[in-house]
Wavefront OBJ file of the C-alpha trace (Angstrom):
o trace
v -3.812 2.893 -9.825
v -2.184 5.351 -7.462
v 1.097 4.459 -5.733
v 2.147 6.330 -2.581
v 5.438 5.727 -0.800
v 7.320 7.362 2.010
v 9.238 6.771 5.172
v 7.812 5.930 8.564
v 5.467 8.676 9.835
v 5.881 10.619 6.580
v 2.165 11.326 6.094
v 1.629 8.705 3.393
v -1.263 6.971 5.167
v -3.173 10.190 5.783
v -2.622 11.270 2.173
v -3.733 7.860 0.854
v -6.870 7.922 2.987
v -7.699 11.445 1.782
v -7.238 10.319 -1.833
v -9.455 7.281 -1.307
v -12.178 9.307 0.411
v -12.146 11.931 -2.341
v -12.367 9.309 -5.070
v -15.133 7.440 -3.236
v -17.166 10.641 -2.950
v -16.512 11.659 -6.545
v -17.485 8.290 -8.013
v -20.035 7.259 -5.353
v -18.056 4.139 -4.467
v -17.618 2.433 -1.095
v -14.283 2.608 0.739
v -12.367 -0.652 1.139
v -9.335 -0.860 3.420
v -7.115 -3.843 2.552
v -5.113 -4.407 5.727
v -1.899 -6.392 5.405
v -0.650 -6.092 8.984
v -0.583 -8.868 11.531
v -0.712 -7.764 15.174
v 2.262 -9.812 16.340
v 3.199 -7.532 19.256
v 1.844 -4.650 21.335
v 3.457 -1.935 19.197
v 1.876 -3.312 16.035
v -1.491 -3.638 17.779
v -1.264 0.043 18.775
v -0.402 1.070 15.213
v -3.371 -0.892 13.873
v -5.669 0.705 16.453
v -4.373 4.188 15.564
v -5.096 3.598 11.867
v -8.575 2.257 12.694
v -9.259 5.348 14.809
v -8.089 7.626 11.980
v -10.544 5.950 9.585
v -13.460 5.876 12.038
v -15.119 9.056 10.721
v -15.697 7.481 7.298
v -17.447 4.278 6.321
v -14.578 1.875 5.601
v -15.000 -1.832 5.019
v -11.849 -3.569 6.244
v -10.625 -6.738 4.558
v -7.713 -8.533 6.192
v -5.221 -9.664 3.540
v -1.922 -10.406 5.287
v -1.035 -13.112 2.751
v -3.747 -13.951 0.230
v -5.145 -11.112 -1.881
v -7.916 -13.130 -3.551
v -10.731 -11.513 -1.472
v -9.986 -8.173 -3.154
v -11.124 -9.516 -6.523
v -14.646 -9.863 -5.176
v -15.185 -6.319 -3.860
v -16.282 -3.193 -5.648
v -15.172 0.200 -4.462
v -12.083 2.296 -3.930
v -9.485 -0.054 -2.451
v -6.680 1.267 -0.261
v -4.056 -1.454 0.199
v -1.756 -0.693 3.108
v 0.968 -1.593 2.973
v 3.061 -3.419 0.407
v 6.104 -3.365 2.684
v 4.303 -5.362 5.357
v 2.679 -7.697 2.843
v 6.018 -8.544 1.187
v 7.629 -9.276 4.562
v 4.633 -11.465 5.479
v 4.933 -13.610 2.366
v 8.730 -13.849 2.534
v 8.564 -15.263 6.041
v 5.519 -17.475 5.612
v 6.268 -18.678 2.064
v 10.063 -18.522 1.661
v 10.138 -20.839 -1.346
v 7.031 -19.650 -3.216
v 7.035 -15.882 -2.577
v 7.596 -15.289 -6.325
v 4.123 -16.671 -7.017
v 2.587 -14.255 -4.535
v 4.345 -11.290 -6.143
v 2.949 -12.329 -9.522
v -0.538 -12.672 -8.031
v -0.160 -9.186 -6.543
v 0.771 -7.753 -9.943
v -2.247 -9.418 -11.558
v -4.498 -7.925 -8.882
v -2.998 -4.484 -9.484
v -3.691 -4.693 -13.199
v -7.191 -6.100 -12.643
v -8.193 -3.400 -10.116
v -6.131 -0.607 -11.673
v -9.035 1.865 -11.870
v -9.883 1.692 -8.171
v -6.665 0.799 -6.348
v -4.468 2.965 -4.119
v -1.297 1.292 -2.872
v 0.831 2.460 0.059
v 4.381 1.328 0.742
v 7.344 2.319 2.881
v 10.494 3.596 1.248
v 13.369 1.492 2.569
v 15.961 1.897 -0.146
v 17.456 5.068 1.308
v 18.720 3.049 4.255
v 22.246 1.733 4.648
v 22.587 -1.748 3.105
v 22.179 -4.517 5.631
v 24.830 -7.066 6.484
v 22.074 -9.696 6.585
v 21.359 -11.472 3.297
v 17.639 -11.899 4.053
v 17.222 -8.179 4.696
v 19.021 -7.264 1.489
v 16.907 -9.756 -0.462
v 13.788 -8.137 1.019
v 14.992 -4.648 0.075
v 15.813 -5.779 -3.479
v 12.413 -7.425 -3.937
v 10.671 -4.354 -2.590
v 12.747 -2.011 -4.766
v 11.915 -3.941 -7.930
v 8.253 -4.085 -6.962
v 8.214 -0.315 -6.342
v 9.665 0.251 -9.805
v 6.958 -1.918 -11.334
v 4.248 -0.131 -9.345
v 5.422 3.293 -10.486
v 5.653 2.083 -14.084
v 2.100 0.671 -14.021
v 0.488 3.408 -11.941
v -1.476 6.348 -13.265
v -0.039 8.552 -10.524
v 2.852 8.091 -8.103
v 3.619 10.138 -5.009
v 6.316 10.234 -2.364
v 5.645 11.664 1.086
v 8.451 13.297 3.017
v 7.956 15.085 6.344
v 4.263 15.543 5.581
v 4.885 17.035 2.134
v 3.575 15.338 -0.979
v 5.806 15.073 -4.051
v 4.184 13.915 -7.283
v 6.531 11.817 -9.401
v 4.122 10.648 -12.056
v 0.691 11.524 -13.390
v -1.255 14.449 -14.719
v -0.737 17.722 -12.827
v -4.370 17.604 -11.737
v -4.082 14.177 -10.065
v -3.033 15.821 -6.811
v -6.096 18.094 -6.917
v -8.569 15.350 -6.026
v -6.488 14.062 -3.142
l 1 2 3 4 5 6 7 8 9 10 11 12 13 14 15 16 17 18 19 20 21 22 23 24 25 26 27 28 29 30 31 32 33 34 35 36 37 38 39 40 41 42 43 44 45 46 47 48 49 50 51 52 53 54 55 56 57 58 59 60 61 62 63 64 65 66 67 68 69 70 71 72 73 74 75 76 77 78 79 80 81 82 83 84 85 86 87 88 89 90 91 92 93 94 95 96 97 98 99 100 101 102 103 104 105 106 107 108 109 110 111 112 113 114 115 116 117 118 119 120 121 122 123 124 125 126 127 128 129 130 131 132 133 134 135 136 137 138 139 140 141 142 143 144 145 146 147 148 149 150 151 152 153 154 155 156 157 158 159 160 161 162 163 164 165 166 167 168 169 170 171 172 173 174 175 176 177
């Protein structure tokens, strides 16, 4: 499993897609894009369209998983899940009393698909703490999940201003991405 985090427009998506494409070519595996976003407004629709355009030159199979990750168990290939930040916010708002169960299901999926999974997430913990309890709960959940993802991953990267920083993994991990 490869974990890639970074701020908004940091280059994490492009880096993750390059990693996935390189791995798919190396191991002759199909590319699977696990999309967690829901197009709830025009800005989000434009972001989704931009990401689709960026992936258009390669053969990606897109699987929509805004809440339930079960469909990912049934696919073979290099899976790029983008992004954990959006997925966590989706489940917190849709399932406010059972979100814990979804986090546990996510962790099981990560361990099950560890060999072929690339996970992207936004880094939100550098922000000023929020005065809203729900926002702070979200940040705490995400922070703990990020720690778990780094612990369980084979390689972990942070993207800042288009530069890739490797935090975990063999020195050669960055070479294939």
